[in-house]
N, C-alpha and C positions, 0 to 999 in steps of 0.2 A: 197290842192296842191299848192295854191298860196304861202303860207309861205315857202314851200320847195324851190321855185325859188330864194328867197332871201338868203337862206342857201348856195345853190349852187353858187350863185353870190359871197357871202362872201368867200367861200372856193376858188374860182377861183382868187379872188382879192388878198387875203393873201398868196395864194400858200399853198401847202401841205408840211409842214416842222414840225419836232418834236419840234422845238423851239418856235412855235407860241402858245402863252399862251391863248387858246381859252376859258378856264374857266373864267379867269379874264375879257376878253372882253365881253362875253355874261352876266356875272354877272352885269356888269356895265350898259349895254345897254338893257338887258332883253331879246331880241331875235334879230335875223338878220334883220327882217323888220324894227324894231325900229332903228337899227343902220344905215340902208340904208337911212332912211329919217332924221336922226339926222343932217347929212351934215358934211362938211369939218371942220367948226369951232368947233363943239362939239367933233368931232374925235380928233382934236389936243389938246384940253384942257382936255380930258378925263383922261390922264395919263396911259391909258392902251393900247393905239395905238401909235406906234412910228411915227415920221415924215415920214419915208420911207413907212410904212403901209398906213398912210393917203393919200400919193401921189398915191399909187397902187389903193386904193379904189376909188379915184376921177377919175381915168382913166378907170374903168371897168363898162361897162353898162350891163343891164340885158339880152340882146338878146342872148348871148351864153348860159346863164344859162337856158333860156326858151327852147332852142334847145336841151340841155342835158335832161331836164325833159321830153320833148316830145319824144326823142329817148328811154328813159327808159320805158316810158308808152307803146310805140309801141312794145317793146320786152318783156314786162312782168316783167321788173326788178323793184324791190321795192326801193324807196329813203326813208330812215329814217334819222331824225335829232334828236338833243338832246331834243327837245320838244315833240317827239312822244313817245307814251306808249311802243313801241317795241324797243326803243333804249336800248342797253345793260347797265344796271345800273352800273356794275363794271367799265365800261369805264368812266363814269361820274366822278370817283374819280380821274382821271388823270388831270393834269393842261393843258395837251396838247391834250385833247381828240378830235377825229375827228369830224368836223362840220357836215359831211355828210357820211353816209355809203349807198353803193349800194348793195343790197342783191338779189341773185338769189337763191330761195329756201324757207325753212320753217323758218319764222320769230320767231317761238316759241323757236327755239334752242338757241337764243341769250339771253333769260332771264328765270328766275325761274328754273334754271338748276345748275348742278355742273360741270363747265367747267374745263378741265385740258388740258394744252398745251403739246405737245409732239414734239420735234425737234431734228435735228442731221444732220449728214453729207449727202451730196448727193451721196457719193461713199462708202457706208457701206460694211462690211463684211457680208457674208451670214448669219452668226450667229446673227449679230446685227439686220438684217431684221426680222428673226424669232422671236427674243426676243420682238422687237417692235410690230410685229403683234399680238402675243400672249398677251402681256401686255395691249395693247389698246383693244383687244377683251374682256378681263376680265373686264377692267375698264368700257367699254361701257355696257357690259351685266349687270353690277351692277348699272347702271343708270347715269354714268358720260358722259359728251359730250366731245369728242376728238377734240381739236383745233390744226391745223397745217398749214403749208404754201403751200401745193399742189406740192411741188418740187419732183424730183426723189429721190430715196433712202429712208431715214428714214421717211420723211414726207408722202410719198406714202404708206409705210408700216403702218404708224399710221392710216391714213384714211381707208385703206382697211381692217385693223384689226377691226376697229369699224363696218364697213359695213358687215363684215363676220358674225356678230352675230345679225344683224338687228338693231345695235345701231346707235346713232346720231353723226355726225361729221361735223366740220365747217372748210372750207378752206379759209384762208385769203391771198388775192393776192396783189401783188405790181405793178398791172397794171390795165387797164380797161377791161371790159367784151368784148369789141370789138376787143381787141389785140389778135395777133395769138401766144401769149405766150405758149411755151412748148406744141406743138401739140401732142407729145407722151402721154401727160396725159389729153388730151381733154375728152376722154371717161371717165376717172376717175372723172374729174370735173363735167361731165354731171350727173353721178350717184350720186355724192355728193349733187348736186342741188335737186335731186329727194328724198333723204333720209336725208338731212341735209341742209346746206346752203353754199353757195360760196359768200364771202364777200370782198369788197374792198372799200377804200375811194377815189380811183382814178376814174374820169369820164370815160365813156365807151371807148372813143378813145385813152386813155393814153397808150403809148407803154411801154414795160417792160424794163425800164432804170435801170441800176445797182444801181444808188443812191436811187431808190424807196424802195428797199427791207430792208435796215437797218431802214428806217423811218417806214415801215410796220410792223417791228418786235415789236414795242411798242404795237400794237394792239393785236398781238398773245398773249403776256404776259399779257397785261392789261385787256383782255377778260376772263382771266383764274384765278382761285384761286392759282394755282401752275403750274410750268413749269418743265417738265422732259426732261433732256438732255440725248440723247443716242448716243454714238459714235461721239465725236467732237474733232477735233485736237486743237492745240494751237491757231490757227487763224481762227477757224471755225465760220461761221456766226451765228451758234446757240448759241455761247457765247454771241453775242450781245443781243439775246433774253433773255438769263439768266441774263445778266447785267440789261436790262430793268425791268425784274421781281423784282430784288433786289431793284432797284431805286423806284419801285412802291410799295414796301412793300409786295410783293407776295412771296409765297413759292418757293424754288428752290430744285429740286431732280436731281439725276444723277445716271445712271446705271454704276457700275464699270467696267472697261475694262482692258486688257493686259497692264501692266505697261511698258512693253518693246516696245510697238507699238505706233508710233507717232500719229496715228488716235485716240488714247484715252487720250492723254495728257490733253486735255481741260476738259474732263469729270472727270477724276481722280483729276485734280487740283481743280475743283469745290467741290468735296467731302472733299479734304484736307482743303479747305477754309470754310467748314461748311455746304455744300449742304447735304441733307439727302440721303443716298445710298438706292437704289431701288433694291429689289430682287423679288417683286411680286406686284400685284395690291393692296394688303393689305397695303403695306408700304406707298402708296400714298393715298389711300381712307380713311385709318384710321384717317387721319387728318380732314376729313370732315364728316364722317358717323354720329358722335354724334351731330354735329351741324345742319346737314340737314338729319335727319332720314327719312323723307318723300320723299327724292329725291334719297338717296343711300340705296340699299337693301344690308345691311351688310351680309346677309346669302349667297348672291352670290359673295362676294368679295374674290377673290382667295388669299390664303396665300402661295401658291406654284405655280411657273410659269411652265407650261408645254407647251413647244414650239412644233410647228408643228401640233397643234390640230385644228386650224382654217385655212380656205382657202377662198379667195374671188377673183373672176375674174370680172373685168368690161366688159362692152359689147364689147370693142375692147381692144387689148393689150395696157397696160398702158405704157410699156417701149419698144421702137423700138429695134430690134436687133442691136448690135454694128456693125458698118461697118468694114470691114476687113482692118487692118492697112497697109499702104503702106510704102516703105522704106524711102521715102521723106515725110516730114510733109507738108501737105497742109494747108496753112494759111487762116486766116479769110479774107473775102473780106471787102472793105471799108464800105459797108452798115452795116455789123455786128458790126463793130467798132464804128459806131455812137451811139450804145446803151451804150457805156462805158464812164466813166469819163476821164478827161484829163490825170490824173495820171495813170489810168489802161492802156490807149493807149500807154503811154510812156514806161511802163513796157513790154507790149506785143511786142512793136517794138524792144526792147532791146534784145530779144531772137533770136537765130538762130536754128539750129538743135541740138545744145548742151544742156546738163543739167547743170543748174546753181545752185550755192549755193545762199542762201538769201543774203549774204554780197556782192556777185558779182553783183546781181541785183541792190542793193542799190548804189553801186559804179557806175555802168553804167548809172543809171538814175538820180542820185544826189538827190533822194528823202529822206526825213527824215524817221525815223523808223515808226512813226505813220501813215504817208501818205502811206508808202509802205505796212503796215499790212492791211489797209483799202482797197487799191486798189487790193492787192493779194486776199483778200476775195471775192472782186467783180468778179475777173477773175476766181476764182475757182467756184464760184456760177453759172457763165454762161457757164462753160465747155470750157474756153479758155486755161487754164493752170492747171496742176495737180501736187500736192505735192507728193514727194517720201520720203522714209525714209532718215533721216539725214538733214532734212530741205532743200532738193534739189527740184528743180522745172523744168518742161519742158513744151513745148507746146503740146496741144492735136491736133491730126489730124482733121481738120475741114472736 
């Protein structure tokens, strides 16, 4: 447990960011404890720690890390680091692998398995939900572990599909365990922790900030041999995960969708650009069954998807009933807006009761196209704004 304190200290000091080259840092110093005692001079001459990072390291003491370890111990949450035998070996191939993972559930889900990520929109069609549930049930029944992000929509369908057949599933969060993130899915996360694992790199008290989720996505793809995208629009957050998978050298799959519907432009584009189209569990698992015959039961791999065959209900409703819409849009209060980036707040403030084209929003905010796309993904992920056909947007009633 002592060494874990130093890893938590190092994570707190460097900050959680996908640009931190953790593999190079630990390759040089050996482990977090050795780095801690190396001191400022060695940090600066190492060539793997920037001057800014050295400054952060020198200002961070161990006390907060000790508190985090004690909080996790009191709540039964596991802390695993890259030197632990339970650390997922696939993640160690990343240059920016997480220094610390907090795990609530079955540690065996993270290694010696065939993990497959399944991601998509938070507002899918009913057919996409059924496809996701059936596909994940088939894969889990065959021995695969389903990895997703615990959000509403496709993520929830992926987790529940695996649970419906007694399979294993892992939920990767973009916040700490003590955060009140997405209470509508609290019961589902609780069930996942009992029959799989809930995982995060964020310390327990970390809030669900919008900027955390794109960083989190590298773990979803990095923990998996392949990533399946189901119903994702052109600016869908699930495409970030697909891009991470490609950068990590992992497989990318996509379920084809209606070519006339904006909600499927992202997935269809992935197929156009080389992703393997998925029509059944066999299309995914045939890539791994011969490599890992002891982990994948090829006899159970479905070659034909039959939707509506599996059903799973968590202990409490996973999705709260939608509130009845009022004529006037009720806006978010200032406390909710604190969760958003500066660019996302600027976009949110630019909206009134009207529906706006993407170009109108860019003109009103003065943001460049890249900043606009990132901020709009953030707003859609957290349910502040919804996309309509024709690249139009409007506020969601809070």
